[in-house]
N, CA, C and O atoms as a GROMACS GRO file, in nm:
protein
  560
    1UNK      N    1  16.903   6.196  -3.711
    1UNK     CA    2  16.980   6.306  -3.655
    1UNK      C    3  16.899   6.435  -3.657
    1UNK      O    4  16.898   6.509  -3.558
    2UNK      N    5  16.831   6.463  -3.767
    2UNK     CA    6  16.751   6.584  -3.775
    2UNK      C    7  16.630   6.579  -3.684
    2UNK      O    8  16.582   6.682  -3.638
    3UNK      N    9  16.582   6.460  -3.657
    3UNK     CA   10  16.467   6.447  -3.567
    3UNK      C   11  16.500   6.505  -3.430
    3UNK      O   12  16.414   6.565  -3.366
    4UNK      N   13  16.624   6.488  -3.386
    4UNK     CA   14  16.665   6.542  -3.256
    4UNK      C   15  16.651   6.693  -3.253
    4UNK      O   16  16.607   6.750  -3.153
    5UNK      N   17  16.688   6.758  -3.363
    5UNK     CA   18  16.676   6.903  -3.369
    5UNK      C   19  16.529   6.944  -3.371
    5UNK      O   20  16.488   7.035  -3.300
    6UNK      N   21  16.452   6.875  -3.452
    6UNK     CA   22  16.312   6.909  -3.464
    6UNK      C   23  16.235   6.882  -3.336
    6UNK      O   24  16.131   6.943  -3.312
    7UNK      N   25  16.283   6.791  -3.256
    7UNK     CA   26  16.213   6.754  -3.134
    7UNK      C   27  16.276   6.815  -3.010
    7UNK      O   28  16.260   6.764  -2.900
    8UNK      N   29  16.347   6.924  -3.030
    8UNK     CA   30  16.420   6.984  -2.919
    8UNK      C   31  16.332   7.066  -2.825
    8UNK      O   32  16.381   7.113  -2.723
    9UNK      N   33  16.206   7.083  -2.857
    9UNK     CA   34  16.121   7.171  -2.778
    9UNK      C   35  16.088   7.120  -2.640
    9UNK      O   36  16.062   7.001  -2.620
   10UNK      N   37  16.089   7.211  -2.546
   10UNK     CA   38  16.044   7.185  -2.409
   10UNK      C   39  15.950   7.298  -2.373
   10UNK      O   40  15.950   7.402  -2.438
   11UNK      N   41  15.870   7.279  -2.271
   11UNK     CA   42  15.777   7.383  -2.232
   11UNK      C   43  15.783   7.414  -2.086
   11UNK      O   44  15.860   7.353  -2.013
   12UNK      N   45  15.703   7.508  -2.041
   12UNK     CA   46  15.707   7.552  -1.902
   12UNK      C   47  15.571   7.583  -1.847
   12UNK      O   48  15.469   7.557  -1.911
   13UNK      N   49  15.568   7.638  -1.728
   13UNK     CA   50  15.443   7.675  -1.663
   13UNK      C   51  15.446   7.822  -1.629
   13UNK      O   52  15.512   7.901  -1.697
   14UNK      N   53  15.374   7.860  -1.524
   14UNK     CA   54  15.372   8.000  -1.489
   14UNK      C   55  15.393   8.016  -1.340
   14UNK      O   56  15.378   7.921  -1.263
   15UNK      N   57  15.428   8.135  -1.302
   15UNK     CA   58  15.445   8.164  -1.161
   15UNK      C   59  15.494   8.306  -1.146
   15UNK      O   60  15.571   8.355  -1.229
   16UNK      N   61  15.449   8.374  -1.041
   16UNK     CA   62  15.487   8.513  -1.023
   16UNK      C   63  15.601   8.530  -0.923
   16UNK      O   64  15.668   8.633  -0.925
   17UNK      N   65  15.624   8.433  -0.838
   17UNK     CA   66  15.733   8.445  -0.741
   17UNK      C   67  15.848   8.355  -0.783
   17UNK      O   68  15.831   8.260  -0.859
   18UNK      N   69  15.964   8.387  -0.732
   18UNK     CA   70  16.083   8.308  -0.765
   18UNK      C   71  16.067   8.166  -0.710
   18UNK      O   72  16.014   8.144  -0.601
   19UNK      N   73  16.113   8.074  -0.790
   19UNK     CA   74  16.109   7.934  -0.751
   19UNK      C   75  16.242   7.893  -0.692
   19UNK      O   76  16.345   7.956  -0.719
   20UNK      N   77  16.241   7.788  -0.613
   20UNK     CA   78  16.368   7.730  -0.570
   20UNK      C   79  16.427   7.655  -0.688
   20UNK      O   80  16.360   7.634  -0.789
   21UNK      N   81  16.552   7.614  -0.675
   21UNK     CA   82  16.617   7.538  -0.782
   21UNK      C   83  16.537   7.413  -0.815
   21UNK      O   84  16.511   7.384  -0.932
   22UNK      N   85  16.498   7.338  -0.712
   22UNK     CA   86  16.424   7.214  -0.734
   22UNK      C   87  16.287   7.240  -0.796
   22UNK      O   88  16.244   7.167  -0.884
   23UNK      N   89  16.220   7.345  -0.750
   23UNK     CA   90  16.089   7.379  -0.807
   23UNK      C   91  16.101   7.418  -0.954
   23UNK      O   92  16.022   7.375  -1.038
   24UNK      N   93  16.202   7.501  -0.984
   24UNK     CA   94  16.222   7.546  -1.122
   24UNK      C   95  16.250   7.426  -1.212
   24UNK      O   96  16.189   7.412  -1.318
   25UNK      N   97  16.341   7.339  -1.170
   25UNK     CA   98  16.375   7.222  -1.251
   25UNK      C   99  16.253   7.131  -1.267
   25UNK      O  100  16.229   7.080  -1.376
   26UNK      N  101  16.179   7.111  -1.161
   26UNK     CA  102  16.062   7.024  -1.166
   26UNK      C  103  15.954   7.079  -1.258
   26UNK      O  104  15.899   7.006  -1.341
   27UNK      N  105  15.924   7.208  -1.245
   27UNK     CA  106  15.822   7.268  -1.330
   27UNK      C  107  15.865   7.270  -1.477
   27UNK      O  108  15.785   7.241  -1.566
   28UNK      N  109  15.990   7.303  -1.501
   28UNK     CA  110  16.040   7.304  -1.639
   28UNK      C  111  16.036   7.162  -1.697
   28UNK      O  112  15.993   7.143  -1.810
   29UNK      N  113  16.080   7.065  -1.620
   29UNK     CA  114  16.077   6.926  -1.668
   29UNK      C  115  15.934   6.880  -1.697
   29UNK      O  116  15.911   6.806  -1.793
   30UNK      N  117  15.839   6.922  -1.616
   30UNK     CA  118  15.699   6.883  -1.640
   30UNK      C  119  15.650   6.937  -1.774
   30UNK      O  120  15.579   6.869  -1.847
   31UNK      N  121  15.690   7.058  -1.804
   31UNK     CA  122  15.647   7.116  -1.930
   31UNK      C  123  15.725   7.055  -2.047
   31UNK      O  124  15.670   7.033  -2.155
   32UNK      N  125  15.852   7.028  -2.026
   32UNK     CA  126  15.930   6.960  -2.130
   32UNK      C  127  15.865   6.826  -2.164
   32UNK      O  128  15.858   6.787  -2.281
   33UNK      N  129  15.819   6.756  -2.062
   33UNK     CA  130  15.752   6.627  -2.085
   33UNK      C  131  15.625   6.647  -2.168
   33UNK      O  132  15.596   6.568  -2.258
   34UNK      N  133  15.551   6.751  -2.137
   34UNK     CA  134  15.428   6.782  -2.211
   34UNK      C  135  15.458   6.803  -2.359
   34UNK      O  136  15.389   6.748  -2.446
   35UNK      N  137  15.560   6.883  -2.388
   35UNK     CA  138  15.592   6.911  -2.529
   35UNK      C  139  15.664   6.794  -2.596
   35UNK      O  140  15.653   6.775  -2.717
   36UNK      N  141  15.735   6.717  -2.519
   36UNK     CA  142  15.796   6.596  -2.575
   36UNK      C  143  15.687   6.501  -2.623
   36UNK      O  144  15.698   6.442  -2.731
   37UNK      N  145  15.582   6.487  -2.544
   37UNK     CA  146  15.470   6.401  -2.586
   37UNK      C  147  15.406   6.453  -2.714
   37UNK      O  148  15.367   6.375  -2.800
   38UNK      N  149  15.394   6.584  -2.725
   38UNK     CA  150  15.335   6.642  -2.846
   38UNK      C  151  15.423   6.618  -2.968
   38UNK      O  152  15.373   6.585  -3.076
   39UNK      N  153  15.554   6.635  -2.952
   39UNK     CA  154  15.643   6.614  -3.067
   39UNK      C  155  15.655   6.466  -3.099
   39UNK      O  156  15.667   6.428  -3.216
   40UNK      N  157  15.651   6.380  -2.997
   40UNK     CA  158  15.657   6.236  -3.021
   40UNK      C  159  15.537   6.187  -3.101
   40UNK      O  160  15.544   6.087  -3.172
   41UNK      N  161  15.425   6.259  -3.089
   41UNK     CA  162  15.302   6.219  -3.158
   41UNK      C  163  15.306   6.255  -3.307
   41UNK      O  164  15.224   6.206  -3.385
   42UNK      N  165  15.400   6.338  -3.346
   42UNK     CA  166  15.411   6.376  -3.487
   42UNK      C  167  15.473   6.262  -3.568
   42UNK      O  168  15.553   6.184  -3.516
   43UNK      N  169  15.435   6.255  -3.694
   43UNK     CA  170  15.493   6.151  -3.780
   43UNK      C  171  15.639   6.185  -3.810
   43UNK      O  172  15.676   6.302  -3.818
   44UNK      N  173  15.718   6.083  -3.827
   44UNK     CA  174  15.861   6.099  -3.855
   44UNK      C  175  15.881   6.119  -4.005
   44UNK      O  176  15.834   6.039  -4.086
   45UNK      N  177  15.951   6.226  -4.041
   45UNK     CA  178  15.972   6.253  -4.184
   45UNK      C  179  16.069   6.152  -4.246
   45UNK      O  180  16.167   6.111  -4.185
   46UNK      N  181  16.039   6.116  -4.370
   46UNK     CA  182  16.128   6.026  -4.444
   46UNK      C  183  16.175   6.089  -4.575
   46UNK      O  184  16.262   6.035  -4.643
   47UNK      N  185  16.118   6.204  -4.610
   47UNK     CA  186  16.157   6.276  -4.731
   47UNK      C  187  16.182   6.422  -4.695
   47UNK      O  188  16.144   6.468  -4.588
   48UNK      N  189  16.247   6.494  -4.785
   48UNK     CA  190  16.271   6.636  -4.762
   48UNK      C  191  16.139   6.712  -4.748
   48UNK      O  192  16.126   6.800  -4.663
   49UNK      N  193  16.043   6.679  -4.830
   49UNK     CA  194  15.913   6.744  -4.823
   49UNK      C  195  15.847   6.720  -4.687
   49UNK      O  196  15.794   6.812  -4.626
   50UNK      N  197  15.852   6.596  -4.642
   50UNK     CA  198  15.795   6.564  -4.510
   50UNK      C  199  15.872   6.634  -4.398
   50UNK      O  200  15.813   6.675  -4.298
   51UNK      N  201  16.003   6.649  -4.415
   51UNK     CA  202  16.084   6.718  -4.316
   51UNK      C  203  16.040   6.864  -4.305
   51UNK      O  204  16.028   6.918  -4.195
   52UNK      N  205  16.016   6.927  -4.419
   52UNK     CA  206  15.967   7.064  -4.418
   52UNK      C  207  15.833   7.076  -4.348
   52UNK      O  208  15.811   7.169  -4.270
   53UNK      N  209  15.744   6.981  -4.376
   53UNK     CA  210  15.613   6.981  -4.310
   53UNK      C  211  15.626   6.957  -4.160
   53UNK      O  212  15.556   7.019  -4.080
   54UNK      N  213  15.716   6.866  -4.121
   54UNK     CA  214  15.737   6.838  -3.979
   54UNK      C  215  15.789   6.962  -3.907
   54UNK      O  216  15.748   6.992  -3.795
   55UNK      N  217  15.879   7.034  -3.971
   55UNK     CA  218  15.932   7.157  -3.911
   55UNK      C  219  15.819   7.258  -3.891
   55UNK      O  220  15.815   7.327  -3.789
   56UNK      N  221  15.728   7.266  -3.988
   56UNK     CA  222  15.613   7.356  -3.973
   56UNK      C  223  15.527   7.318  -3.853
   56UNK      O  224  15.466   7.405  -3.790
   57UNK      N  225  15.521   7.190  -3.820
   57UNK     CA  226  15.443   7.145  -3.705
   57UNK      C  227  15.518   7.167  -3.574
   57UNK      O  228  15.457   7.194  -3.470
   58UNK      N  229  15.650   7.157  -3.579
   58UNK     CA  230  15.732   7.171  -3.458
   58UNK      C  231  15.748   7.318  -3.417
   58UNK      O  232  15.753   7.349  -3.298
   59UNK      N  233  15.756   7.408  -3.514
   59UNK     CA  234  15.780   7.549  -3.481
   59UNK      C  235  15.679   7.608  -3.383
   59UNK      O  236  15.720   7.675  -3.288
   60UNK      N  237  15.548   7.589  -3.401
   60UNK     CA  238  15.455   7.644  -3.302
   60UNK      C  239  15.474   7.582  -3.163
   60UNK      O  240  15.455   7.648  -3.061
   61UNK      N  241  15.512   7.456  -3.159
   61UNK     CA  242  15.538   7.391  -3.029
   61UNK      C  243  15.659   7.454  -2.961
   61UNK      O  244  15.657   7.477  -2.840
   62UNK      N  245  15.763   7.483  -3.038
   62UNK     CA  246  15.880   7.549  -2.982
   62UNK      C  247  15.845   7.688  -2.930
   62UNK      O  248  15.889   7.728  -2.823
   63UNK      N  249  15.766   7.762  -3.006
   63UNK     CA  250  15.722   7.896  -2.963
   63UNK      C  251  15.641   7.886  -2.834
   63UNK      O  252  15.664   7.963  -2.740
   64UNK      N  253  15.548   7.793  -2.829
   64UNK     CA  254  15.466   7.776  -2.708
   64UNK      C  255  15.551   7.736  -2.589
   64UNK      O  256  15.534   7.788  -2.478
   65UNK      N  257  15.642   7.643  -2.612
   65UNK     CA  258  15.730   7.597  -2.504
   65UNK      C  259  15.814   7.712  -2.450
   65UNK      O  260  15.825   7.732  -2.329
   66UNK      N  261  15.872   7.786  -2.541
   66UNK     CA  262  15.954   7.900  -2.500
   66UNK      C  263  15.872   7.998  -2.416
   66UNK      O  264  15.919   8.046  -2.314
   67UNK      N  265  15.751   8.026  -2.458
   67UNK     CA  266  15.666   8.118  -2.383
   67UNK      C  267  15.634   8.067  -2.244
   67UNK      O  268  15.638   8.143  -2.147
   68UNK      N  269  15.601   7.940  -2.234
   68UNK     CA  270  15.569   7.884  -2.103
   68UNK      C  271  15.692   7.884  -2.012
   68UNK      O  272  15.681   7.915  -1.894
   69UNK      N  273  15.806   7.849  -2.066
   69UNK     CA  274  15.927   7.848  -1.985
   69UNK      C  275  15.967   7.987  -1.939
   69UNK      O  276  16.014   8.005  -1.827
   70UNK      N  277  15.948   8.085  -2.025
   70UNK     CA  278  15.984   8.222  -1.987
   70UNK      C  279  15.896   8.274  -1.873
   70UNK      O  280  15.934   8.368  -1.804
   71UNK      N  281  15.781   8.214  -1.854
   71UNK     CA  282  15.693   8.259  -1.746
   71UNK      C  283  15.737   8.207  -1.609
   71UNK      O  284  15.691   8.256  -1.506
   72UNK      N  285  15.825   8.108  -1.608
   72UNK     CA  286  15.879   8.058  -1.481
   72UNK      C  287  15.985   8.155  -1.430
   72UNK      O  288  16.058   8.215  -1.508
   73UNK      N  289  15.991   8.171  -1.300
   73UNK     CA  290  16.092   8.260  -1.240
   73UNK      C  291  16.196   8.176  -1.168
   73UNK      O  292  16.170   8.125  -1.059
   74UNK      N  293  16.313   8.162  -1.227
   74UNK     CA  294  16.418   8.081  -1.165
   74UNK      C  295  16.473   8.150  -1.040
   74UNK      O  296  16.448   8.268  -1.016
   75UNK      N  297  16.548   8.074  -0.961
   75UNK     CA  298  16.614   8.137  -0.846
   75UNK      C  299  16.706   8.248  -0.897
   75UNK      O  300  16.762   8.238  -1.006
   76UNK      N  301  16.721   8.353  -0.820
   76UNK     CA  302  16.802   8.467  -0.862
   76UNK      C  303  16.944   8.426  -0.899
   76UNK      O  304  17.000   8.479  -0.995
   77UNK      N  305  17.002   8.333  -0.824
   77UNK     CA  306  17.140   8.295  -0.850
   77UNK      C  307  17.156   8.206  -0.975
   77UNK      O  308  17.268   8.176  -1.016
   78UNK      N  309  17.045   8.165  -1.034
   78UNK     CA  310  17.051   8.085  -1.156
   78UNK      C  311  16.985   8.156  -1.274
   78UNK      O  312  16.967   8.097  -1.381
   79UNK      N  313  16.948   8.281  -1.254
   79UNK     CA  314  16.877   8.353  -1.359
   79UNK      C  315  16.960   8.367  -1.487
   79UNK      O  316  16.905   8.353  -1.596
   80UNK      N  317  17.087   8.394  -1.475
   80UNK     CA  318  17.171   8.410  -1.595
   80UNK      C  319  17.177   8.280  -1.675
   80UNK      O  320  17.168   8.283  -1.798
   81UNK      N  321  17.192   8.168  -1.607
   81UNK     CA  322  17.194   8.039  -1.676
   81UNK      C  323  17.059   8.009  -1.738
   81UNK      O  324  17.051   7.960  -1.851
   82UNK      N  325  16.952   8.037  -1.664
   82UNK     CA  326  16.817   8.015  -1.717
   82UNK      C  327  16.792   8.102  -1.839
   82UNK      O  328  16.734   8.056  -1.937
   83UNK      N  329  16.836   8.228  -1.834
   83UNK     CA  330  16.819   8.317  -1.948
   83UNK      C  331  16.898   8.266  -2.069
   83UNK      O  332  16.848   8.270  -2.182
   84UNK      N  333  17.019   8.219  -2.045
   84UNK     CA  334  17.100   8.164  -2.155
   84UNK      C  335  17.032   8.042  -2.215
   84UNK      O  336  17.031   8.024  -2.337
   85UNK      N  337  16.974   7.958  -2.129
   85UNK     CA  338  16.902   7.838  -2.177
   85UNK      C  339  16.782   7.880  -2.261
   85UNK      O  340  16.760   7.826  -2.370
   86UNK      N  341  16.705   7.974  -2.212
   86UNK     CA  342  16.587   8.019  -2.285
   86UNK      C  343  16.624   8.089  -2.415
   86UNK      O  344  16.553   8.077  -2.515
   87UNK      N  345  16.735   8.162  -2.415
   87UNK     CA  346  16.781   8.226  -2.538
   87UNK      C  347  16.815   8.122  -2.645
   87UNK      O  348  16.805   8.151  -2.764
   88UNK      N  349  16.853   8.003  -2.603
   88UNK     CA  350  16.882   7.896  -2.699
   88UNK      C  351  16.757   7.858  -2.778
   88UNK      O  352  16.768   7.809  -2.890
   89UNK      N  353  16.640   7.880  -2.721
   89UNK     CA  354  16.517   7.851  -2.795
   89UNK      C  355  16.509   7.937  -2.921
   89UNK      O  356  16.468   7.889  -3.027
   90UNK      N  357  16.547   8.063  -2.909
   90UNK     CA  358  16.546   8.150  -3.027
   90UNK      C  359  16.642   8.098  -3.133
   90UNK      O  360  16.611   8.098  -3.252
   91UNK      N  361  16.758   8.053  -3.089
   91UNK     CA  362  16.858   7.999  -3.181
   91UNK      C  363  16.805   7.871  -3.246
   91UNK      O  364  16.816   7.853  -3.367
   92UNK      N  365  16.747   7.784  -3.166
   92UNK     CA  366  16.694   7.657  -3.217
   92UNK      C  367  16.577   7.682  -3.312
   92UNK      O  368  16.564   7.615  -3.414
   93UNK      N  369  16.492   7.778  -3.279
   93UNK     CA  370  16.381   7.811  -3.368
   93UNK      C  371  16.435   7.858  -3.503
   93UNK      O  372  16.386   7.817  -3.608
   94UNK      N  373  16.537   7.942  -3.500
   94UNK     CA  374  16.599   7.986  -3.626
   94UNK      C  375  16.660   7.868  -3.701
   94UNK      O  376  16.650   7.860  -3.824
   95UNK      N  377  16.722   7.775  -3.628
   95UNK     CA  378  16.780   7.656  -3.690
   95UNK      C  379  16.672   7.573  -3.760
   95UNK      O  380  16.691   7.529  -3.873
   96UNK      N  381  16.561   7.553  -3.692
   96UNK     CA  382  16.453   7.472  -3.749
   96UNK      C  383  16.396   7.542  -3.872
   96UNK      O  384  16.361   7.475  -3.970
   97UNK      N  385  16.386   7.674  -3.869
   97UNK     CA  386  16.338   7.747  -3.986
   97UNK      C  387  16.432   7.727  -4.105
   97UNK      O  388  16.387   7.706  -4.218
   98UNK      N  389  16.564   7.732  -4.079
   98UNK     CA  390  16.662   7.711  -4.187
   98UNK      C  391  16.649   7.569  -4.243
   98UNK      O  392  16.649   7.550  -4.365
   99UNK      N  393  16.636   7.473  -4.154
   99UNK     CA  394  16.620   7.334  -4.200
   99UNK      C  395  16.492   7.320  -4.280
   99UNK      O  396  16.491   7.257  -4.386
  100UNK      N  397  16.385   7.378  -4.230
  100UNK     CA  398  16.257   7.374  -4.301
  100UNK      C  399  16.270   7.433  -4.441
  100UNK      O  400  16.228   7.373  -4.540
  101UNK      N  401  16.328   7.551  -4.448
  101UNK     CA  402  16.336   7.621  -4.576
  101UNK      C  403  16.422   7.545  -4.677
  101UNK      O  404  16.388   7.536  -4.794
  102UNK      N  405  16.534   7.490  -4.630
  102UNK     CA  406  16.620   7.414  -4.723
  102UNK      C  407  16.553   7.283  -4.761
  102UNK      O  408  16.568   7.237  -4.874
  103UNK      N  409  16.480   7.221  -4.668
  103UNK     CA  410  16.408   7.097  -4.701
  103UNK      C  411  16.300   7.124  -4.804
  103UNK      O  412  16.283   7.048  -4.899
  104UNK      N  413  16.226   7.232  -4.785
  104UNK     CA  414  16.119   7.265  -4.879
  104UNK      C  415  16.174   7.302  -5.016
  104UNK      O  416  16.105   7.288  -5.117
  105UNK      N  417  16.298   7.350  -5.020
  105UNK     CA  418  16.362   7.382  -5.148
  105UNK      C  419  16.422   7.257  -5.212
  105UNK      O  420  16.475   7.263  -5.323
  106UNK      N  421  16.413   7.142  -5.142
  106UNK     CA  422  16.468   7.018  -5.196
  106UNK      C  423  16.619   7.011  -5.190
  106UNK      O  424  16.681   6.936  -5.266
  107UNK      N  425  16.679   7.088  -5.101
  107UNK     CA  426  16.825   7.098  -5.090
  107UNK      C  427  16.877   7.008  -4.978
  107UNK      O  428  16.892   7.053  -4.864
  108UNK      N  429  16.905   6.883  -5.010
  108UNK     CA  430  16.952   6.788  -4.910
  108UNK      C  431  17.085   6.831  -4.850
  108UNK      O  432  17.105   6.818  -4.729
  109UNK      N  433  17.175   6.881  -4.932
  109UNK     CA  434  17.305   6.927  -4.880
  109UNK      C  435  17.285   7.045  -4.786
  109UNK      O  436  17.353   7.056  -4.684
  110UNK      N  437  17.192   7.133  -4.820
  110UNK     CA  438  17.163   7.246  -4.733
  110UNK      C  439  17.105   7.204  -4.600
  110UNK      O  440  17.135   7.263  -4.496
  111UNK      N  441  17.021   7.100  -4.603
  111UNK     CA  442  16.965   7.047  -4.478
  111UNK      C  443  17.078   6.993  -4.391
  111UNK      O  444  17.084   7.022  -4.271
  112UNK      N  445  17.167   6.916  -4.450
  112UNK     CA  446  17.280   6.860  -4.373
  112UNK      C  447  17.368   6.972  -4.319
  112UNK      O  448  17.413   6.966  -4.204
  113UNK      N  449  17.392   7.072  -4.400
  113UNK     CA  450  17.474   7.185  -4.357
  113UNK      C  451  17.408   7.261  -4.243
  113UNK      O  452  17.476   7.305  -4.150
  114UNK      N  453  17.278   7.278  -4.249
  114UNK     CA  454  17.204   7.347  -4.142
  114UNK      C  455  17.191   7.262  -4.017
  114UNK      O  456  17.183   7.315  -3.906
  115UNK      N  457  17.190   7.131  -4.034
  115UNK     CA  458  17.172   7.042  -3.920
  115UNK      C  459  17.292   7.040  -3.827
  115UNK      O  460  17.277   7.027  -3.706
  116UNK      N  461  17.411   7.053  -3.882
  116UNK     CA  462  17.531   7.046  -3.797
  116UNK      C  463  17.532   7.152  -3.687
  116UNK      O  464  17.546   7.117  -3.570
  117UNK      N  465  17.517   7.280  -3.721
  117UNK     CA  466  17.513   7.379  -3.611
  117UNK      C  467  17.389   7.363  -3.524
  117UNK      O  468  17.393   7.389  -3.404
  118UNK      N  469  17.278   7.321  -3.584
  118UNK     CA  470  17.156   7.302  -3.507
  118UNK      C  471  17.176   7.197  -3.398
  118UNK      O  472  17.130   7.215  -3.285
  119UNK      N  473  17.244   7.092  -3.431
  119UNK     CA  474  17.271   6.987  -3.331
  119UNK      C  475  17.362   7.039  -3.220
  119UNK      O  476  17.344   7.004  -3.104
  120UNK      N  477  17.458   7.122  -3.256
  120UNK     CA  478  17.546   7.182  -3.153
  120UNK      C  479  17.464   7.274  -3.062
  120UNK      O  480  17.481   7.273  -2.940
  121UNK      N  481  17.376   7.353  -3.122
  121UNK     CA  482  17.293   7.444  -3.041
  121UNK      C  483  17.201   7.366  -2.948
  121UNK      O  484  17.181   7.404  -2.833
  122UNK      N  485  17.145   7.257  -2.999
  122UNK     CA  486  17.059   7.173  -2.918
  122UNK      C  487  17.137   7.111  -2.801
  122UNK      O  488  17.088   7.107  -2.688
  123UNK      N  489  17.257   7.066  -2.829
  123UNK     CA  490  17.342   7.008  -2.723
  123UNK      C  491  17.375   7.113  -2.617
  123UNK      O  492  17.375   7.083  -2.498
  124UNK      N  493  17.402   7.235  -2.661
  124UNK     CA  494  17.431   7.342  -2.567
  124UNK      C  495  17.309   7.369  -2.478
  124UNK      O  496  17.323   7.386  -2.357
  125UNK      N  497  17.191   7.372  -2.538
  125UNK     CA  498  17.068   7.390  -2.459
  125UNK      C  499  17.052   7.277  -2.358
  125UNK      O  500  17.015   7.300  -2.243
  126UNK      N  501  17.080   7.155  -2.400
  126UNK     CA  502  17.070   7.040  -2.309
  126UNK      C  503  17.168   7.053  -2.194
  126UNK      O  504  17.135   7.020  -2.080
  127UNK      N  505  17.289   7.100  -2.222
  127UNK     CA  506  17.389   7.117  -2.116
  127UNK      C  507  17.344   7.223  -2.015
  127UNK      O  508  17.359   7.204  -1.895
  128UNK      N  509  17.290   7.333  -2.065
  128UNK     CA  510  17.240   7.438  -1.975
  128UNK      C  511  17.125   7.386  -1.889
  128UNK      O  512  17.118   7.416  -1.770
  129UNK      N  513  17.035   7.309  -1.949
  129UNK     CA  514  16.924   7.251  -1.873
  129UNK      C  515  16.976   7.159  -1.764
  129UNK      O  516  16.925   7.160  -1.652
  130UNK      N  517  17.077   7.080  -1.795
  130UNK     CA  518  17.137   6.990  -1.695
  130UNK      C  519  17.200   7.071  -1.582
  130UNK      O  520  17.189   7.033  -1.465
  131UNK      N  521  17.264   7.183  -1.616
  131UNK     CA  522  17.323   7.269  -1.512
  131UNK      C  523  17.215   7.323  -1.418
  131UNK      O  524  17.240   7.348  -1.300
  132UNK      N  525  17.096   7.342  -1.472
  132UNK     CA  526  16.985   7.393  -1.394
  132UNK      C  527  16.913   7.283  -1.316
  132UNK      O  528  16.815   7.310  -1.246
  133UNK      N  529  16.960   7.160  -1.326
  133UNK     CA  530  16.904   7.049  -1.250
  133UNK      C  531  16.791   6.975  -1.318
  133UNK      O  532  16.722   6.895  -1.254
  134UNK      N  533  16.771   7.000  -1.444
  134UNK     CA  534  16.662   6.936  -1.518
  134UNK      C  535  16.707   6.801  -1.572
  134UNK      O  536  16.824   6.782  -1.606
  135UNK      N  537  16.613   6.709  -1.580
  135UNK     CA  538  16.646   6.579  -1.639
  135UNK      C  539  16.574   6.560  -1.772
  135UNK      O  540  16.637   6.517  -1.868
  136UNK      N  541  16.446   6.592  -1.780
  136UNK     CA  542  16.371   6.576  -1.905
  136UNK      C  543  16.418   6.681  -2.006
  136UNK      O  544  16.441   6.647  -2.122
  137UNK      N  545  16.432   6.804  -1.965
  137UNK     CA  546  16.470   6.912  -2.055
  137UNK      C  547  16.614   6.901  -2.104
  137UNK      O  548  16.651   6.964  -2.203
  138UNK      N  549  16.694   6.821  -2.038
  138UNK     CA  550  16.835   6.810  -2.076
  138UNK      C  551  16.861   6.695  -2.171
  138UNK      O  552  16.976   6.662  -2.199
  139UNK      N  553  16.753   6.634  -2.221
  139UNK     CA  554  16.765   6.523  -2.315
  139UNK      C  555  16.685   6.556  -2.439
  139UNK      O  556  16.594   6.639  -2.436
  140UNK      N  557  16.721   6.490  -2.550
  140UNK     CA  558  16.644   6.505  -2.674
  140UNK      C  559  16.516   6.429  -2.665
  140UNK      O  560  16.437   6.429  -2.760
   0.00000   0.00000   0.00000
């Protein structure tokens, strides 16, 4: 369950002009695939200590993904939804930090407590990505 939160990162590309809906979804999905491959290559944590270490590896990927996605220019009529989706990255990054910190403190109950809202935030991000026409970015 926590792996889904830790692997929530997607990435983006760049562009100076507004993209069409299909172009935006396609470019975002391409970058999500890139970061999904990077997170899939990480070892799966089996202990709290490993979970903390995994979070440390995932956080830079989430930051990079967020930066790449923010460089894409969605269609004007979908900008509010795209902004809401991208804002979820900040929330998810904070969630992963909380999970990391509680895992490193050896607090299993704290990890579980932090994971519940994190999973909801991740699901919300997936729903927004689906609204934007994305397929890769809308899945864990």
